[in-house]
VOFIKOL-204903 format. One line per field, with one value per atom (N, C-alpha, C): residue number from 0; residue in one letter; atom name; x, y, z. Coordinates in Angstrom, 2 decimals, padded with zeros to 5 digits. Layout:
N
resi: NUM/...
resn: a/...
name: CA/...
x: X/...
y: Y/...
z: Z/...
END
This chain:
88
resi: 0/0/0/1/1/1/2/2/2/3/3/3/4/4/4/5/5/5/6/6/6/7/7/7/8/8/8/9/9/9/10/10/10/11/11/11/12/12/12/13/13/13/14/14/14/15/15/15/16/16/16/17/17/17/18/18/18/19/19/19/20/20/20/21/21/21/22/22/22/23/23/23/24/24/24/25/25/25/26/26/26/27/27/27/28/28/28/29/29/29/30/30/30/31/31/31/32/32/32/33/33/33/34/34/34/35/35/35/36/36/36/37/37/37/38/38/38/39/39/39/40/40/40/41/41/41/42/42/42/43/43/43/44/44/44/45/45/45/46/46/46/47/47/47/48/48/48/49/49/49/50/50/50/51/51/51/52/52/52/53/53/53/54/54/54/55/55/55/56/56/56/57/57/57/58/58/58/59/59/59/60/60/60/61/61/61/62/62/62/63/63/63/64/64/64/65/65/65/66/66/66/67/67/67/68/68/68/69/69/69/70/70/70/71/71/71/72/72/72/73/73/73/74/74/74/75/75/75/76/76/76/77/77/77/78/78/78/79/79/79/80/80/80/81/81/81/82/82/82/83/83/83/84/84/84/85/85/85/86/86/86/87/87/87
resn: m/m/m/s/s/s/s/s/s/a/a/a/f/f/f/v/v/v/p/p/p/p/p/p/k/k/k/a/a/a/g/g/g/n/n/n/a/a/a/a/a/a/a/a/a/c/c/c/n/n/n/i/i/i/k/k/k/i/i/i/k/k/k/g/g/g/l/l/l/s/s/s/t/t/t/e/e/e/e/e/e/i/i/i/a/a/a/r/r/r/e/e/e/i/i/i/r/r/r/g/g/g/q/q/q/l/l/l/l/l/l/t/t/t/l/l/l/d/d/d/g/g/g/v/v/v/l/l/l/k/k/k/v/v/v/r/r/r/m/m/m/s/s/s/i/i/i/t/t/t/d/d/d/q/q/q/s/s/s/a/a/a/r/r/r/v/v/v/e/e/e/y/y/y/q/q/q/p/p/p/s/s/s/k/k/k/l/l/l/s/s/s/p/p/p/t/t/t/h/h/h/l/l/l/g/g/g/t/t/t/i/i/i/i/i/i/g/g/g/q/q/q/m/m/m/g/g/g/y/y/y/s/s/s/y/y/y/t/t/t/v/v/v/r/r/r/s/s/s/m/m/m/q/q/q/r/r/r/t/t/t/m/m/m
name: N/CA/C/N/CA/C/N/CA/C/N/CA/C/N/CA/C/N/CA/C/N/CA/C/N/CA/C/N/CA/C/N/CA/C/N/CA/C/N/CA/C/N/CA/C/N/CA/C/N/CA/C/N/CA/C/N/CA/C/N/CA/C/N/CA/C/N/CA/C/N/CA/C/N/CA/C/N/CA/C/N/CA/C/N/CA/C/N/CA/C/N/CA/C/N/CA/C/N/CA/C/N/CA/C/N/CA/C/N/CA/C/N/CA/C/N/CA/C/N/CA/C/N/CA/C/N/CA/C/N/CA/C/N/CA/C/N/CA/C/N/CA/C/N/CA/C/N/CA/C/N/CA/C/N/CA/C/N/CA/C/N/CA/C/N/CA/C/N/CA/C/N/CA/C/N/CA/C/N/CA/C/N/CA/C/N/CA/C/N/CA/C/N/CA/C/N/CA/C/N/CA/C/N/CA/C/N/CA/C/N/CA/C/N/CA/C/N/CA/C/N/CA/C/N/CA/C/N/CA/C/N/CA/C/N/CA/C/N/CA/C/N/CA/C/N/CA/C/N/CA/C/N/CA/C/N/CA/C/N/CA/C/N/CA/C/N/CA/C/N/CA/C/N/CA/C/N/CA/C/N/CA/C/N/CA/C/N/CA/C/N/CA/C/N/CA/C/N/CA/C/N/CA/C/N/CA/C
x: 113.17/113.91/114.68/114.53/115.15/116.55/117.46/118.82/119.05/117.97/118.09/118.72/119.46/120.10/119.04/119.10/118.21/119.08/118.90/119.75/119.48/120.48/120.28/119.35/118.70/117.83/118.67/118.05/118.74/119.42/120.63/121.36/122.12/121.94/122.61/123.86/124.30/125.50/126.45/127.72/128.76/129.78/130.67/131.71/133.02/134.11/135.42/136.33/137.30/138.33/139.61/140.23/141.44/142.56/143.62/144.82/145.61/146.01/146.70/148.03/149.11/150.45/150.71/151.09/151.38/150.24/149.14/148.02/148.37/149.03/149.60/149.13/148.41/147.96/146.50/145.88/144.50/144.43/145.46/145.49/145.44/146.24/146.23/144.88/144.33/143.02/141.95/141.96/140.98/141.15/142.40/142.68/142.13/142.44/141.98/140.46/139.91/138.44/137.74/138.24/137.63/137.66/138.78/138.90/137.92/137.83/136.92/135.46/135.11/133.73/133.31/134.26/133.90/133.43/133.68/133.33/131.84/131.22/129.82/129.72/128.91/128.74/129.34/130.18/130.70/129.66/129.25/128.20/128.76/129.84/130.38/131.84/132.67/134.08/134.44/135.00/135.52/137.00/137.79/139.24/139.72/140.76/141.40/142.90/143.42/144.87/145.54/144.94/145.50/145.72/144.71/144.81/145.38/145.63/146.04/145.11/143.80/142.84/141.64/140.90/139.65/138.57/137.40/136.23/135.34/135.09/134.33/133.06/131.92/130.65/130.34/129.95/129.81/128.73/128.36/127.40/128.18/128.13/128.93/128.50/127.33/126.92/127.67/128.31/129.03/130.53/130.98/132.40/132.80/134.10/134.63/135.72/136.06/137.17/138.47/138.66/139.86/139.91/138.77/138.72/139.01/138.45/138.71/140.21/140.82/142.25/143.08/142.67/143.39/143.43/142.32/142.27/143.27/143.32/144.26/145.69/145.94/147.27/147.69/146.75/147.05/147.41/147.00/147.35/148.74/149.38/150.74/150.85/149.77/149.79/149.66/150.38/150.23/149.00/148.30/147.06/146.90/146.09/145.67/144.21/143.38/141.99/141.96/141.47/141.53/140.28/139.12/137.90/136.77/135.80/134.64/133.39/132.29/131.03/129.85/128.74/127.48/126.97/126.31/125.71/124.22/123.53/122.09/121.40
y: 068.43/067.66/068.62/068.48/069.37/068.89/069.84/069.48/069.82/070.01/070.35/069.19/069.53/068.53/067.78/066.46/065.62/064.88/065.16/064.48/062.99/062.20/060.76/060.39/059.24/058.75/058.37/058.39/058.03/056.67/056.57/055.32/055.12/056.01/055.86/056.71/057.30/058.14/057.72/057.94/057.68/058.80/058.87/059.89/059.26/059.79/059.36/060.57/060.46/061.48/060.91/061.68/061.21/062.19/061.69/062.49/062.56/063.79/063.99/064.69/063.95/064.54/065.52/066.74/067.75/068.72/068.56/069.50/070.75/071.69/072.83/074.19/074.23/075.51/075.43/076.59/076.66/076.13/076.40/075.94/074.40/073.76/072.29/071.79/072.42/072.02/072.13/073.22/073.40/072.33/072.02/071.01/069.64/069.22/067.92/067.90/068.95/069.04/068.96/069.72/069.74/068.37/067.66/066.33/065.36/065.39/064.49/064.77/066.03/066.39/065.96/065.61/065.13/063.68/062.98/061.56/061.38/060.50/060.17/059.48/060.03/059.48/060.32/061.31/062.23/063.31/063.48/064.43/065.75/065.69/066.90/066.65/067.68/067.59/068.83/068.62/069.72/069.49/070.49/070.39/071.17/070.66/071.36/071.37/072.55/072.69/072.49/073.01/072.90/071.44/070.59/069.17/068.32/068.94/068.23/067.05/067.36/066.29/066.74/065.75/065.99/065.14/065.71/064.94/064.82/063.60/063.35/062.60/063.17/062.48/061.89/060.61/059.90/058.82/058.28/057.18/055.87/055.05/053.82/052.81/052.97/052.07/052.40/053.58/054.00/054.10/054.38/054.61/053.98/053.82/053.38/054.36/054.39/055.24/054.89/053.61/053.20/053.85/053.90/054.53/056.03/056.67/058.11/058.34/057.51/057.63/057.39/056.43/056.14/057.35/058.07/059.29/060.31/060.47/061.41/060.96/059.66/059.11/059.33/059.21/059.44/060.89/061.77/063.19/063.48/062.46/062.62/062.84/062.62/062.84/061.52/061.40/060.25/060.47/059.40/059.53/058.37/058.60/057.57/057.82/056.79/056.91/056.80/057.87/057.93/057.40/057.63/057.14/057.11/056.26/056.14/056.09/056.62/056.55/056.72/056.17/056.40/057.79/058.45/059.75/059.64/060.66/060.79/059.80
z: -111.25/-110.27/-109.37/-108.08/-107.10/-106.76/-106.55/-106.15/-104.68/-103.92/-102.51/-101.74/-100.72/-099.88/-099.09/-099.14/-098.35/-097.35/-096.04/-095.06/-095.03/-094.70/-094.64/-093.50/-093.63/-092.57/-091.36/-090.20/-088.96/-089.12/-088.62/-088.70/-089.99/-090.96/-092.25/-092.36/-091.28/-091.32/-090.21/-090.48/-089.50/-089.61/-088.63/-088.65/-088.21/-088.74/-088.30/-088.19/-087.30/-087.15/-087.73/-088.60/-089.28/-088.97/-088.36/-088.09/-089.39/-089.79/-091.07/-090.82/-091.01/-090.83/-091.97/-091.63/-092.63/-092.87/-092.15/-092.28/-091.49/-092.17/-091.45/-091.95/-093.06/-093.59/-094.05/-094.18/-094.68/-096.12/-096.89/-098.29/-098.36/-097.52/-097.49/-097.00/-095.98/-095.46/-096.53/-097.29/-098.38/-099.45/-099.78/-100.81/-100.38/-099.17/-098.68/-098.54/-097.96/-097.78/-099.13/-100.09/-101.42/-102.07/-101.93/-102.52/-101.87/-100.54/-099.84/-100.20/-100.36/-100.68/-102.09/-102.95/-104.28/-104.25/-103.14/-103.05/-102.77/-103.53/-103.29/-101.94/-101.06/-099.73/-098.63/-098.96/-097.95/-097.73/-096.47/-096.13/-095.62/-094.85/-094.23/-093.86/-093.99/-093.61/-092.81/-091.63/-090.82/-090.61/-090.94/-090.83/-089.61/-088.93/-087.82/-088.04/-088.33/-088.48/-087.12/-086.07/-084.72/-084.33/-084.60/-084.26/-085.39/-086.54/-087.75/-088.00/-088.09/-088.27/-089.09/-089.55/-090.27/-089.61/-089.43/-089.00/-090.23/-090.63/-091.85/-091.51/-091.90/-091.78/-093.15/-093.16/-094.42/-094.31/-095.44/-095.49/-095.58/-094.53/-094.53/-095.59/-096.15/-097.24/-098.54/-098.59/-099.79/-099.60/-098.38/-098.10/-096.77/-096.60/-095.30/-094.88/-093.60/-093.16/-093.88/-094.19/-094.92/-096.30/-096.98/-098.29/-098.17/-097.16/-096.95/-096.73/-095.89/-095.63/-096.87/-097.68/-098.92/-099.83/-099.92/-100.74/-100.21/-098.90/-098.29/-098.56/-098.45/-098.73/-100.17/-101.11/-102.53/-102.80/-101.90/-102.04/-101.47/-100.89/-100.38/-098.89/-098.14/-096.70/-095.95/-094.85/-093.96/-093.10/-092.79/-092.03/-091.06/-090.02/-089.09/-088.75/-088.92/-088.51/-087.00/-086.33/-084.86/-084.19/-084.73/-084.10/-085.11/-084.82/-085.68/-084.81/-085.33/-084.58/-085.52/-085.11/-085.83/-085.45/-086.38/-086.09/-086.29/-085.86/-085.98/-085.13
END
């Protein structure tokens, strides 16, 4: 059984930008990114300390932006989902 990454089919991915209050260091960015990547359905996470935001690509059949934000909130950070879009 192969563990190679298989990209989702077209239309099966979405992305959202989440503003994260307190995202001020690389350490915090790594912590949040690492936590999000443990979730089944998260495909990619890009963090921006400058913008205090995360861009998360995910499978909407498994997760929602609200769920992603809830995880960030449980880590002690305030968040706002800024935008959502389909990818691919």
